[in-house]
N, C-alpha and C positions, 0 to 999 in steps of 0.2 A: 924564668922566675916563677911562673905558675907550676911548672913541673917539679921544681925544688920543693915548693910548699906541699904539693900533692905527695911526693915521696916522703917528705918529713912526717906528714899526717899519717900516712899509711904505716910508717914505722912506729909511730906512737901508738897507734891502734893495735898493731900486732903486739907490742911490748905490753900494752894494758891487758890484752886477752891473755897473754902467757902469765901475767901477774895474778890474774883472776884464778887461772887453773892451778897455779902453784900454791896460792893461798887456800884454795879450796881443797886441795890434797892435804895440806898440813892440818886444817881444821878437821877434816874427815878422819884422818889418822889418829889424832888425840881423841876426838869424839867417839870414835868406835872403840877405842881402848876404855874410855870411861863408862860407856854403855855396857860393855862386857863385864867390867868389874862391878857395876850396879847390879846386872842380871845375876852374876854369880853370888853376890851378897844377898840378894832377895831369895834365891833358891837354896842358899846355904851349901854352895858347892865349892869344894877346895881342890883345885887342879894339882895342888903339890902332893895330895895323898893318893893320886893314881899310881897304879902299879902297871908298868909296861910289860908285855909278854911278847915273845916272838912267835913267828908263824908256825914253828914246829910244835911249841907248847900249846897253842891254841887249837891246832889240828888234832893233837892227842886228846884234849879235853872234849872236843866234839865227837870223836870216835868213841870214847869211853862212856860219854854222857854224864860226866862230872862237871858241871859248870858252876 
């Protein structure tokens, strides 16, 4: 009887700890996204306007000095 209560309480504690971890990860994921959007808005940065370049193009620009 005592062993059953102990095992049950251990399982509950493990479940509660995992629940805390999962909830923390969810809050962190949404919170990080909101903070990034806020910072981008403050510094007026629009990531959609970035132009991606390949390694070859970047190396040519570095060699010619036209950056």
